[in-house]
C-alpha positions as CSV (number, residue, x, y, z in Angstrom):
1,X,-0.1,-0.1,0.1
2,X,1.0,3.9,-0.5
3,X,3.1,5.5,2.6
4,X,-1.1,7.8,2.3
5,X,-2.9,4.3,3.3
6,X,-6.5,3.4,2.8
7,X,-9.8,5.7,3.6
8,X,-12.8,3.2,5.5
9,X,-15.4,4.8,3.4
10,X,-19.1,3.8,5.6
11,X,-22.8,3.0,4.8
12,X,-24.2,3.3,7.7
13,X,-28.2,1.5,8.7
14,X,-29.8,1.3,12.0
15,X,-27.0,-1.2,14.0
16,X,-25.2,-2.2,11.8
17,X,-23.1,-0.9,8.5
18,X,-21.1,-1.8,5.7
19,X,-17.4,-0.7,6.1
20,X,-15.1,-0.1,2.7
21,X,-11.4,0.5,2.7
22,X,-9.7,1.5,0.0
23,X,-6.4,2.8,-1.3
24,X,-6.1,6.5,-3.4
25,X,-6.6,5.2,-6.4
26,X,-9.3,2.7,-6.0
27,X,-7.6,-0.3,-4.9
28,X,-9.8,-2.5,-1.8
29,X,-7.7,-3.1,0.8
30,X,-11.4,-4.4,3.1
31,X,-14.4,-5.0,3.3
32,X,-16.2,-6.5,5.9
33,X,-19.8,-5.3,7.4
34,X,-20.4,-4.4,11.2
35,X,-23.0,-4.6,13.4
36,X,-22.5,-1.5,15.9
37,X,-24.7,-2.1,18.6
38,X,-25.1,-4.8,21.3
39,X,-27.4,-8.2,20.6
40,X,-30.1,-7.4,23.8
41,X,-30.4,-3.9,22.5
42,X,-33.0,-2.2,20.2
43,X,-31.4,-1.2,16.9
44,X,-33.0,2.1,16.2
45,X,-34.6,3.0,19.5
46,X,-35.5,7.1,18.9
47,X,-37.5,5.8,16.3
48,X,-39.2,2.2,17.8
49,X,-38.6,1.2,21.4
50,X,-38.4,4.5,23.2
51,X,-41.7,6.0,21.8
52,X,-43.2,3.5,24.5
53,X,-41.6,3.9,27.8
54,X,-41.9,7.6,30.2
55,X,-39.6,10.1,29.0
56,X,-36.8,9.4,31.3
57,X,-36.9,5.9,30.6
58,X,-36.5,6.4,26.6
59,X,-34.2,9.0,27.1
60,X,-32.3,5.9,29.8
61,X,-32.7,3.8,26.9
62,X,-31.0,6.0,24.1
63,X,-28.1,6.7,26.1
64,X,-27.2,2.7,26.5
65,X,-27.3,1.6,22.4
66,X,-25.1,4.9,22.1
67,X,-22.9,4.0,24.7
68,X,-23.5,0.9,22.8
69,X,-22.6,2.4,19.7
70,X,-19.5,4.0,20.7
71,X,-17.7,0.7,22.1
72,X,-18.7,-1.3,18.4
73,X,-17.0,2.0,16.4
74,X,-14.1,1.8,18.2
75,X,-14.0,-1.8,17.7
76,X,-14.4,-1.9,13.8
77,X,-12.2,0.8,13.4
78,X,-9.4,-1.4,15.7
79,X,-10.0,-4.1,13.2
80,X,-9.3,-2.4,10.8
81,X,-6.4,-1.0,12.0
82,X,-5.4,-4.1,12.4
83,X,-5.5,-5.2,9.0
84,X,-5.1,-2.3,6.9
85,X,-2.0,0.5,8.1
86,X,-2.3,3.4,7.8
87,X,-5.0,5.2,8.1
88,X,-5.6,8.3,6.7
89,X,-9.5,8.6,7.0
90,X,-13.2,7.7,6.9
91,X,-16.3,9.1,4.6
92,X,-19.4,9.2,6.6
93,X,-22.8,10.3,4.9
94,X,-23.7,13.9,6.0
95,X,-25.9,14.1,9.3
96,X,-29.2,16.8,9.6
97,X,-29.3,19.4,11.8
98,X,-31.4,17.4,15.1
99,X,-32.2,19.3,18.1
100,X,-29.7,18.9,20.5
101,X,-31.2,16.4,23.3
102,X,-32.4,13.4,23.5
103,X,-35.7,14.5,25.4
104,X,-36.4,17.0,22.2
105,X,-35.3,14.5,19.5
106,X,-37.9,12.0,21.0
107,X,-40.6,14.5,20.9
108,X,-40.2,15.7,17.2
109,X,-41.3,13.5,14.7
110,X,-39.0,14.5,11.9
111,X,-35.8,14.2,14.5
112,X,-36.8,10.9,15.5
113,X,-36.8,9.3,12.0
114,X,-33.7,10.0,11.5
115,X,-31.6,11.1,15.3
116,X,-30.5,6.8,15.4
117,X,-28.6,7.2,12.0
118,X,-27.4,10.0,13.2
119,X,-26.4,7.9,16.8
120,X,-24.6,5.9,15.4
121,X,-22.5,8.4,11.8
122,X,-21.6,10.3,15.2
123,X,-19.9,6.9,17.3
124,X,-18.3,6.1,14.2
125,X,-17.0,10.1,14.2
126,X,-16.0,10.3,17.1
127,X,-14.0,6.6,17.4
128,X,-12.1,8.5,14.3
129,X,-11.0,11.5,15.2
130,X,-9.6,9.7,18.9
131,X,-7.5,8.2,16.2
132,X,-6.2,10.9,15.7
133,X,-8.1,9.5,11.9
134,X,-10.1,13.2,9.9
135,X,-13.8,12.6,9.0
136,X,-15.3,13.6,5.9
137,X,-19.1,14.2,5.0
138,X,-20.2,12.9,1.9
139,X,-23.3,13.6,0.5
140,X,-24.7,10.0,-0.9
141,X,-26.6,11.1,-4.1
142,X,-23.5,12.8,-5.6
143,X,-20.7,10.6,-4.4
144,X,-20.9,8.1,-7.0
145,X,-20.4,10.6,-9.6
146,X,-17.5,11.5,-7.9
147,X,-15.9,8.3,-7.6
148,X,-15.8,8.5,-11.0
149,X,-14.5,11.9,-11.5
150,X,-11.6,11.5,-8.6
151,X,-10.4,8.0,-10.5
152,X,-11.0,9.7,-13.8
153,X,-12.9,8.0,-15.5
154,X,-16.2,7.8,-17.5
155,X,-18.6,5.4,-15.0
156,X,-18.6,4.4,-11.4
157,X,-20.8,2.4,-12.6
158,X,-19.0,0.2,-15.3
159,X,-15.5,0.2,-12.7
160,X,-17.6,-1.2,-9.1
161,X,-19.2,-3.8,-11.3
162,X,-15.4,-4.9,-12.7
163,X,-14.2,-5.0,-9.4
164,X,-17.1,-6.9,-8.0
165,X,-16.4,-9.5,-10.8
166,X,-12.7,-10.0,-9.8
167,X,-12.7,-10.1,-5.8
168,X,-17.1,-12.1,-6.1
169,X,-19.6,-11.6,-3.3
170,X,-21.1,-10.4,-1.3
171,X,-21.3,-6.5,-3.5
172,X,-24.2,-4.5,-3.1
173,X,-25.4,-1.0,-2.8
174,X,-24.3,0.1,0.2
175,X,-20.8,-1.8,-0.8
176,X,-21.2,0.6,-3.4
177,X,-21.6,3.5,-1.4
178,X,-19.2,2.8,0.6
179,X,-16.5,2.5,-1.9
180,X,-17.1,5.5,-3.7
181,X,-17.2,7.7,-0.8
182,X,-13.3,5.9,-0.2
183,X,-12.5,7.5,-3.0
184,X,-14.2,10.6,-3.1
185,X,-12.7,11.3,0.4
186,X,-9.1,9.6,-0.5
187,X,-9.1,12.8,-2.8
188,X,-10.8,15.7,-0.6
189,X,-8.3,14.9,2.0
190,X,-5.0,14.5,-0.6
191,X,-6.1,18.0,-1.3
192,X,-6.1,19.4,2.4
193,X,-2.7,18.2,3.2
194,X,-1.1,18.9,-1.1
């Protein structure tokens, strides 16, 4: 691997994520699906389980899930860092603005529909920051075009299909999104160091 290291692109969901680590030239270095919450905890508490609880119990439940997410995010990034070195940064989907407190998020319809995903992204961002890795925030609606431009290829879709054939399954839309995000982040992070 080059001295610049790998970039981890992440496509997150409620309680799990796909992490694709690539070199700046788009070479796949590592891919994995990771759990981001303990099995005995709900994956999307703001949206579901906390809604039927008294407010203090709901807040406590979300806090337990948040702590579990932080632990799992750190473990996931440690596992990659033990496989690929150095890591130059991570790429995460942008987060919508949310009310500042858990109680406010639970009571706001729009906020509770996205707060769980934001919680997992923030846990991953904090785990990266704790390792001194920069975080690049990407727009999933623009990342495929930007990845093609970063690699100077006509079609990221075609590039991705070729890689999928060469490496084998699993390859889902999450793998594609995470890989594109890592490629775009690699270019952006290189530009900030130039």
